[in-house]
N, C-alpha and C positions, 0 to 999 in steps of 0.2 A: 698591242693597242695601248695608247697612253692611258694611264690610270688617273684621269682628271678628277674623278669623284672619290679618290682615296678608299677604294674597296679593299678590305682586309681579307686575308685567307686564314685567319686564326680560327680555332674551334671554340665551341662554347664550353665554359667551365660549368659542369653539371652539379657542382657542389658549392654554390655561392654561400657566403656567410650571412645568410638572411634567415631570420627566425620564421618558421612556418607555424601558423596558428591553426590548431584543430578546432572542432566545434560541432554542435548538433546540426542536423539538417534544418531544424526549425529554430526560429529566434527564441531567446530565453525570456522568462518573466511571467508573472501571473496572467492567466487568460490567453497566453500565446500558444500557438501550435507547437507542441513539444516533439516534433518529428511524427512520422506516420504511426497512428495507433490502430492498425488493422490486425485483427487476430491472425495468428500464423506467421507474423513477422515480428521479430524481436525489436525492442526499442534501439534506435541507432544512437550510439554514443561515440563521438569523436572519431569518425572515419578518417582514414588516411586521405590527404588531399589528392584530388584528381582520380580517386578510385570509385568503383561502383559497389554498392552494398546489395547483395543478393539480386543482381540484375537491375537494380534501380539507379537512378541518376543522382549523383552527389552534386548539389548545386554550389557547395562551398569550394572556392578556389582562391589562390593568391599568386602573387608575382613569382615566388619561388617555385610553386607547383608548375606555373607556366614555363619557366626556364627548363625545368627538368623534363617536361613532357613535350617541349617544342619540336624536337626531332621526330618524336612518335606521331605528332599531329601534322607534320608537313604534307602528308598525302591527303589532308582533308579536302582540298579542292577537287582532287581526282575522285575521291569517294563520293562527294556530293554530285559531281558531274555524272558519275555512273548511276546513282539512284534517281537523279532528277531527269536527265535527258535520255539516257539509254534505257534504264529500267522503266522510266516514266513513259517512253514511247511504246514499249511493249504492253504496259498496263492500259494505255489508251485503246489498244486493239484487242484486249483480252475479254472485253465484255463485263469487266468489274465495274458495275454502275457507280459505286461509292467513290472509288479512286478516279474514275473517269471524270466525275463532277469536280472533284478537288483539282485535278490536273488541268482541266479545261479552263477553270477560273484562274489558276496560277499562270498558265502559258499565255492567256490573253492579257494578263497584267504586265508580263515581262517581255512581250513582243514589241520590238522597235522597228520602224521602217525607214526613218530618216535621221540624220545626225542631230537635228534639234531635239527630237524625242529622246535620243540616247543621252544627250547632254543633260536634259532635265531629269532623266531617270537617275543618272549618276549623282546629280546634285541632291535629289531627295533621299537616295540611299545613303549618301554620306551624312546627311542630317539625321537619318534614322539610326545609323550604326555608331556614329562617333559621339558618345555621350560626354566625355570629359574633355571638351574643347572650349575655346574662347578665352578671353582675358582673365576671367575669374580663376579658371583651373590652371592657366599658365602661371599666374601669380601664386596659386596655392602650391604648385610644384616647387616654386622658388622657396617658399616657406619651409616645406618638408626637406629640401636639400640643405637648409641651413642648420646651424647648431642649436637646436631647440630642445626643450625639456621633454622627458618621456610623457609627462602628463598632457602636454599640448599635442604631441604626436599621437597619443592614444585617442584624444578627443577628436582630432581630425580624422583618424581612421574610422571611428564610430560614425561620424557624420558622412563619410564617403560611402560606407556600407548602406546607410539609410537612403542617401541620395541615389545610389545605384538602383535600389529597388523602387524608389519613388519615380524615377525617370522611366522605369520599365513597367509601371503599373498598368497601363492600357494593354501592353503586350501580355502580361501575366493574366489579366482578366479575360482576354480573348482565348488564351490557351486553356484556362479553367472552363470556359463555356464549351469549347470544343470537346474537352475530356468528359465533361458532365453529360453532354449529349451522347457520347459513345457509351458511357456507363449506363445511361437510361435504356439504350437499345439492347443492352446485354442482361438487364435485370429480368427476373421472373415477372410475368404479367401481373401477378397479385401485388407486387411491390412497386411497380412502375408508376402508377398514378400518384402515390404519396411522394415519391421522389421528385416527380415533375412538378408537384405543387410547391415543394421547397425551392426548386430551381426558378420557378416563376416569381418568387419573392426576391431573388437577386436583382440588383441594379447593374445590368451588364454594360450600361453606358455611364457608369460613375466616373467623375472627373479623377485624374491622377492624384493620388494622395488622399482622396475621400474614401477611406477604406473601412471606417468603423462599423457601419451598418452591415456591410457584406461580411466582414470578418466575424461579427457576432453570430450571424446566421450560419456561417460555415462551421465555426467552432462549436456552437451550442446545438445545432440541429443536423446539418448535412453530414459532417464527419461521424457523429454518433450513429446516424442512420446507416451509413455505409459499414461501420464497424459491426453493428447488430446484424446487418444483412449477411456479411461474410461469416459471422459466427453461427448464424442459424442455418444457412444453406451450405456451409462448408465449401463455398466457391473460392478456392485459393488460386484460381487461374486468371482468366481474363479480367474479371471484375476487380479482383484485388490489385492486379497490376495497373489497371486504369485508375483505380482509386488512389494508389500510391502517387501516380503522376499528378493527380488533382491536388492531393495534400501538399506535395512539394511546391507546386506553383502557389498554393494558398499561403504557405509559410513565407515565401518571398513577397507576395502581394501585401500581406499584413505588415511586414517590416518596412514597407514604403509609405506608411502613414505620414501625411504632410505635417501635422502638428508635431509629431516626434522628430521629424527631420529638421523642422525649423528650430525646435528647442536645442538640438545638437549644434546647429549652426550658430545660434545666439551664444552658446557656451564658448565656442572658440572665438567668436567675434569680440567677446568681452575680455579675452586674455590679453594682457599687456604686451607680451612678446609678439603675439600675432599682430597686434596693431602697429608695432614698430617695424615688423618685417614685411607686411603685406604692401604690395606696390600700388596702393590706391588710397585716396583720401577717405573713401567710403566703401568698405567691403560689402555692406548690405546692398548698396546700389549696384555694385558689380554682380553680386549674386542674383539680384532681382532681374537683371538683364539676361542672365543665364536661364532663369526660370521661364522668362518670356519666350526664349528661343525654343524651349521644350514644346511649345504649341506647334511649331513647325515640324519638329521631330516626330511628335505623336501623330501628325496628319500624314506622315510619310512612311508609316510602318506596314502598309497593306501588303506589299510584296514579301517582306520579312515574315509577317504573320502567316501568309499563305504557304510559304516554304516550311515554316515550323509546323503548321497544321498537317501538311503532307507527310513530314517525317514522323509526327505523332501517330498518324494513321498507320504508317508502316510499322512503327514500333509496337503497335497494338495488334498486329497481325493481319491488317486489311490487305496487304500486298502478298500475303502468303506466309505461313509459319517458318519456312526456311530462310526468310529474309529478315526476321525480327532482330536478330543480333546486329546485323549490319546497320539497320536504321537506328538502333540504340547507340551504336558507336558514333555515327555521324552526329546525332542529336546531342550526345554528351560532349563531343568536341566543340560543337557550336555554342553550347551553354558555357563552356570554359572561356571562350572568347567573349561571349556576351557579358560575363560577370567580371571582367578583368579591368583593373585600373593599372595601367602600365605606361612607361614612357613613350611607347610607340602606339599609333593608331593602327588597328588591324581590321580590314573590311573584306568580306566575301560578297561579290556582286555578280550573280548569274543573270544572263539575259539571252534573248534571241534577237539577232539583228539580220533583217532581210532573209528570214527563214534559216539562218545558221545559228547553231547553239554556241554560246560563248560562256566560258567560266573564267571570271577574273578575280584576282586576289591582290589586295593593296596593303602595303606596309608604309606608314608615314611617320617621320619625325618632324613635327611642326616647328621645332626650334633646334636645328642641327648644330648651329654655331653657338655653343653654350658660352664661349669665351668672349663674345662680342661686347663692346662697350654699350652703356645705356644710350638709347637713342638710335643705335644702328639698326638697319633693317634685318628682319629675321631671315635665316636660311632654312628653306624647307627641303627635306630630302625624302625621296619616294622610291619604293621598289614596287613595280607593277608586274604581275605575272598573269598571263592570260592565254587561254587555249581556244582557238577558233576552229570549229568543225570544218574538216577538209583541208586545213592549212597546217595546223600543229601548234606547238607551244612557243610563246614569245616571252622574253624578259626585258624590262625597261627600267633603267636606273636614272633618275633625274635629280638635279639639284637646282633650286630656284631661289634667286635673291633679287628683289626689286624688279620682278617680272622678267628677268633675264634667266634663260634656261640652259644648263649644260646637261647633256644626255649621252648615256650608253644604250644602244638598242641591239639586242641579240635576236636574230630571226632564224626560223627553221629553213632547211634546205628547199622546202617546197616554194618558198618565196623567190621568184625569178626576176623581180624588179632590180634595176641597177642601183648601186649606192647613191648615185646622183639623183635619180628620180625619187628614191625614198627620202633623201634629205630635203628635196624641194617640197614634197607633199607634207612631211612632218612640219617643216617651217611654215607652210601655208596654214595648216591646222592651228598651230600655236598663234600665228598672227591674227587669225580670225577670232581668237579668244583673248586678244590683248596681250599676248606674250611674245617675247623675242628669243629666237634660237641663237644662242651665242656660240655653242660648240656642240657637235654631234659626232660620236664614234660608233660605227656600225661593225657588227661581227656576226658570224654564224653561231647559232646556239648549239653547243656540243655537250652541255651538261646543265643541270639546274643551278642557278645562283642561290646560295643559301642566305637566309635572313641575317645570320651573324657575320657574314662577309661584308654586307652593306652597312650593317649597324653593329659594329664590334662592341659598342658601349652597352649592349644588352647583357653582356657578361658581368658588368660591374655592379657591385652592391649598391653604390650610390645612385644608380640609374633606376633602381626599383623602389617600390614603396611597400613596407611591411604591413600588408592589410589583406584580410580575407573579405571578399564582398559577395 
């Protein structure tokens, strides 16, 4: 097959020359959550990136940790497919009322019956999962790729960490609410009323970035309450584990305070080198447009929140004690992707189409032709991997420029359509969406296409950003 998309077969360099930043689970500073303070659990100090501490999730991750763990996490779609569709189907028939309710709501949200529904779903999920997109972040990547001072680079990194948590504020708040409800149901009856009184004081509908009131309540009352409860009752099992999850989400939520994030942005916007290198007359206007786009993103997180809620329930033992470690593993890998600022966009989009389960995974380079001249159209390169129930696994590699598409499509043996019919149908789908199929190469899928084959630049130091988020 002609290699029209320049797919490489080189392997990943697992020891890139990128500095890995360690750090506490909680953000630093007076009044901040200093990691989980639950009796029976030692204070966490500088865990290794991408590892778990006594069974709990390490939210801190960075580009170097992503590279070193990428191969280990390649089976994430299969793991999520197993827990969501296969184990989920069994739970629906098991009589487990709690999990049945969660799964019924989730499956009704991701059920698609016609192509227009599916297209809208993909669009909203892209908005929800792709945080670091748009002109502002494209230009910011250009600044970071330049020869800038360490002070400016560090300032940008601090801003990105804060923006990451700010943009996920609604998601973190939803997960805290779910964890808090689980904790309440597990508390001794004599403590439950006081805890629920505290939860009723939380503003669960707070705007993203409006974290101060909730954070003060969490730090000054809710976390001390949980700490005292565990100390007095010696419940070092389910209550402590759920409390640790709550505290970790609270730490990320607090770090997304909008006023802090804006101060960090203003710091870099005043930098003379930044003003010279940024490809725009007004960085503030460009960033304001990005903030406005977050409103669409935050309205599109329902499916993602429902999936996270399902995994949290499983990690807390609602699907059975023998499954806890598997739910934790999948949740941890999803959080690694969720907190990553990297040159490639990575999205997992499960759905059900005409009563068939589909697990899809997408890797996108929004600007694949880095050597283009100013004013030239961007080249977008995409690797789409999807599994359709009853058919098997597909791999699709596409490259698009000025709405013209070159494509490699690898199909399983179960697909009996002739190459000509496949080409005609693919061309029609693209045409219906305003695209033109310039070239298509078809082949049988005999092995999995690796991410680094399609995007060999992921091995390169300059492709990554030295930042833990």
